[in-house]
Residue frames as qw, qx, qy, qz and C-alpha x, y, z in Angstrom:
[[0.272, -0.111, 0.562, 0.773, 10.85, -0.61, 37.83],
 [0.458, 0.562, 0.282, -0.628, 8.22, 1.39, 36.05],
 [0.608, 0.355, 0.623, 0.341, 7.13, 0.16, 32.59],
 [0.167, -0.244, 0.291, 0.910, 8.03, 2.57, 29.76],
 [0.463, 0.565, 0.446, -0.517, 5.26, 4.25, 28.12],
 [0.503, 0.222, 0.654, 0.520, 4.79, 3.34, 24.43],
 [0.155, 0.365, -0.203, -0.895, 4.49, 5.92, 21.67],
 [0.736, 0.430, 0.269, -0.448, 1.68, 5.61, 19.13],
 [0.734, 0.615, -0.251, -0.143, 2.71, 3.03, 16.44],
 [0.074, -0.693, 0.714, -0.068, 5.53, 1.68, 18.16],
 [0.649, -0.095, 0.744, -0.129, 4.20, -1.87, 18.62],
 [0.790, 0.558, 0.239, -0.080, 3.03, -2.14, 14.99],
 [0.401, 0.834, -0.377, 0.028, 6.34, -0.49, 13.69],
 [0.459, -0.607, 0.648, -0.031, 8.48, -2.76, 15.83],
 [0.718, 0.072, 0.682, 0.118, 7.64, -5.61, 13.51],
 [0.543, 0.791, 0.007, -0.281, 7.83, -3.52, 10.43],
 [0.832, 0.046, 0.342, 0.434, 9.89, -4.92, 7.66],
 [0.277, -0.390, 0.326, 0.815, 12.55, -2.92, 5.74],
 [0.085, 0.049, -0.480, -0.872, 11.01, -0.70, 3.08],
 [0.092, -0.565, -0.811, -0.120, 7.51, -1.24, 4.20],
 [0.010, 0.449, 0.046, 0.892, 5.57, 2.03, 4.34],
 [0.005, 0.145, 0.639, -0.755, 3.88, 3.67, 7.29],
 [0.016, 0.695, 0.714, 0.083, 0.10, 4.03, 7.64],
 [0.021, 0.690, 0.171, 0.703, -1.28, 7.64, 7.29],
 [0.616, -0.768, -0.090, -0.148, -2.19, 7.45, 11.15],
 [0.814, -0.255, -0.001, 0.522, 1.63, 6.54, 11.92],
 [0.469, 0.360, 0.159, 0.791, 2.77, 9.42, 9.84],
 [0.256, -0.788, -0.177, -0.531, 0.36, 11.81, 11.47],
 [0.780, -0.608, -0.093, 0.118, 1.73, 10.63, 14.84],
 [0.713, -0.005, 0.026, 0.700, 5.29, 11.19, 13.76],
 [0.216, 0.547, 0.139, 0.797, 4.53, 14.74, 12.71],
 [0.540, -0.756, -0.233, -0.287, 2.70, 15.32, 15.92],
 [0.796, -0.455, -0.072, 0.393, 5.64, 14.20, 17.97],
 [0.541, 0.260, 0.065, 0.797, 8.04, 16.43, 15.85],
 [0.108, -0.694, -0.203, -0.682, 5.68, 19.42, 16.51],
 [0.676, -0.708, -0.199, -0.050, 5.60, 18.58, 20.18],
 [0.205, -0.897, 0.381, -0.087, 9.25, 19.09, 20.41],
 [0.869, -0.201, 0.418, 0.171, 10.83, 15.75, 19.90],
 [0.094, -0.618, 0.571, 0.532, 13.90, 15.47, 17.73],
 [0.739, 0.409, -0.375, -0.382, 13.81, 13.75, 14.29],
 [0.341, 0.345, -0.863, 0.143, 16.26, 11.14, 15.74],
 [0.310, -0.060, 0.722, -0.616, 14.00, 10.54, 18.79],
 [0.719, 0.335, 0.091, -0.602, 10.94, 10.09, 16.60],
 [0.628, 0.428, -0.606, -0.236, 12.83, 7.79, 14.22],
 [0.113, 0.260, -0.914, 0.290, 14.00, 5.62, 17.01],
 [0.472, 0.105, 0.634, -0.604, 10.52, 5.16, 18.41],
 [0.794, 0.443, 0.061, -0.412, 9.26, 4.06, 14.91],
 [0.723, -0.153, 0.581, 0.342, 12.38, 1.92, 14.03],
 [0.622, 0.695, 0.272, 0.239, 13.19, 4.04, 11.00],
 [0.573, 0.112, 0.005, 0.812, 15.66, 6.55, 9.74],
 [0.067, -0.616, -0.287, 0.731, 15.54, 10.18, 10.64],
 [0.014, -0.161, 0.515, 0.842, 15.38, 10.96, 6.93],
 [0.147, -0.411, -0.849, -0.298, 12.13, 9.16, 6.73],
 [0.177, -0.720, -0.577, 0.343, 10.71, 11.34, 9.45],
 [0.127, -0.479, 0.105, 0.862, 12.09, 14.37, 7.87],
 [0.044, -0.098, -0.713, -0.693, 10.47, 13.65, 4.55],
 [0.182, -0.548, -0.816, -0.005, 7.21, 12.92, 6.33],
 [0.182, -0.657, -0.336, 0.650, 7.30, 16.23, 8.05],
 [0.067, -0.289, 0.380, 0.876, 8.19, 18.01, 4.86],
 [0.102, -0.317, -0.812, -0.480, 5.38, 16.29, 2.98],
 [0.154, -0.688, -0.689, 0.168, 2.95, 17.44, 5.65],
 [0.183, -0.561, -0.024, 0.807, 4.27, 21.11, 5.58],
 [0.001, 0.198, -0.559, -0.805, 3.91, 21.24, 1.76],
 [0.315, -0.144, -0.727, -0.592, 0.72, 19.29, 1.18],
 [0.482, -0.210, 0.455, -0.718, -1.03, 18.86, 4.56],
 [0.933, -0.018, -0.101, -0.344, -1.65, 15.14, 3.94],
 [0.435, -0.529, 0.726, -0.063, -0.10, 11.94, 4.89],
 [0.858, 0.375, 0.215, -0.278, -1.05, 9.89, 1.90],
 [0.612, -0.215, 0.570, 0.504, 1.38, 7.85, -0.06],
 [0.351, 0.592, -0.253, -0.681, 2.02, 9.36, -3.63],
 [0.891, 0.379, 0.002, -0.250, 1.35, 7.61, -6.82],
 [0.695, -0.323, 0.575, 0.285, 3.93, 4.93, -7.76],
 [0.326, 0.592, -0.498, -0.543, 5.78, 4.80, -11.05],
 [0.305, -0.037, 0.945, 0.116, 5.48, 1.82, -13.35],
 [0.218, -0.124, -0.739, -0.625, 3.19, 0.30, -15.90],
 [0.580, -0.092, 0.220, -0.779, -0.51, 0.66, -15.25],
 [0.491, 0.043, 0.863, -0.111, -2.59, -2.43, -14.70],
 [0.090, -0.031, -0.761, -0.641, -4.05, -4.00, -17.84],
 [0.373, -0.468, -0.721, -0.350, -7.29, -4.88, -16.07],
 [0.283, -0.460, 0.220, -0.812, -9.37, -2.82, -13.71],
 [0.180, -0.028, 0.882, -0.436, -10.96, -4.45, -10.65],
 [0.615, 0.359, 0.251, -0.656, -14.32, -3.89, -12.17],
 [0.654, 0.409, -0.514, -0.375, -13.33, -5.66, -15.44],
 [0.107, 0.257, -0.938, 0.205, -11.88, -8.57, -13.35],
 [0.425, 0.173, 0.677, -0.575, -15.27, -9.02, -11.59],
 [0.699, 0.434, -0.037, -0.567, -17.05, -9.02, -14.85],
 [0.444, 0.434, -0.770, -0.144, -14.58, -11.56, -16.25],
 [0.120, -0.151, 0.909, -0.370, -15.15, -13.67, -13.18],
 [0.583, 0.247, 0.517, -0.576, -18.85, -13.82, -13.44],
 [0.642, 0.510, -0.389, -0.421, -18.54, -14.62, -17.21],
 [0.310, 0.391, -0.867, 0.009, -16.30, -17.39, -16.36],
 [0.293, 0.002, 0.816, -0.497, -18.56, -18.76, -13.70],
 [0.705, 0.368, 0.227, -0.562, -21.54, -18.78, -16.01],
 [0.790, 0.523, -0.292, -0.133, -19.42, -20.47, -18.78],
 [0.611, -0.620, 0.490, -0.049, -17.27, -22.79, -16.73],
 [0.848, 0.019, 0.472, 0.238, -16.36, -25.14, -19.43],
 [0.542, 0.838, -0.017, 0.055, -15.10, -22.61, -21.88],
 [0.808, -0.017, -0.049, 0.586, -11.32, -22.43, -22.65],
 [0.322, -0.633, -0.042, 0.703, -9.13, -19.45, -21.76],
 [0.219, -0.084, 0.478, 0.847, -8.67, -18.45, -25.44],
 [0.078, -0.540, -0.693, -0.471, -12.32, -18.68, -26.33],
 [0.293, -0.773, -0.483, 0.290, -13.16, -16.66, -23.26],
 [0.244, -0.413, 0.155, 0.864, -10.57, -13.91, -24.30],
 [0.060, 0.225, 0.664, 0.711, -12.36, -13.93, -27.75],
 [0.211, -0.651, -0.687, -0.245, -15.80, -13.53, -26.34],
 [0.366, -0.736, -0.298, 0.485, -14.78, -10.94, -23.67],
 [0.434, 0.826, 0.112, 0.343, -12.81, -8.83, -26.19],
 [0.434, -0.863, 0.205, 0.159, -9.96, -8.08, -23.87],
 [0.681, 0.632, -0.319, 0.187, -6.55, -7.76, -25.32],
 [0.358, -0.653, 0.644, -0.174, -4.36, -9.72, -22.85],
 [0.404, 0.279, -0.860, -0.137, -2.88, -13.19, -22.96],
 [0.814, -0.331, -0.408, -0.248, -4.51, -16.26, -21.52],
 [0.636, -0.039, -0.545, 0.545, -1.66, -16.51, -19.11],
 [0.012, 0.223, -0.222, 0.949, -2.25, -12.84, -17.72],
 [0.632, -0.315, -0.299, -0.642, -5.99, -13.80, -17.38],
 [0.817, -0.195, -0.535, 0.091, -5.18, -16.78, -15.37],
 [0.469, 0.036, -0.471, 0.747, -2.79, -14.97, -13.16],
 [0.199, -0.280, 0.141, -0.929, -5.15, -12.10, -12.43],
 [0.722, -0.331, -0.290, -0.534, -8.03, -14.36, -11.67],
 [0.715, -0.077, -0.624, 0.306, -5.94, -16.49, -9.37],
 [0.171, 0.153, -0.426, 0.875, -5.65, -13.39, -7.06],
 [0.462, -0.197, 0.045, -0.863, -9.43, -13.13, -6.67]]
């Protein structure tokens, strides 16, 4: 019994959870397989996704010539990564300062709870 040859991305996408997005490399491989003559259904089966996903990926490639995810809708972040780094260094220098005093001295217009939540991630 010969082992079946794996397609690019199948091992990674085999564990892919529902609604998780593909990497640009996986999308490029999907487009390449479709251009090589495989059907949308065959490609979708090898990546554990729907044929519609493969179709949209190929369509995006034909229209834009890229495999990058588009911008998401939603509220923009209150603090940029650069601002968080500067806040972190300020907090490290003034480790005994209260959250509210830190907000006053930093001049950022967010709540103390938002500041704590954002700093927990870093």
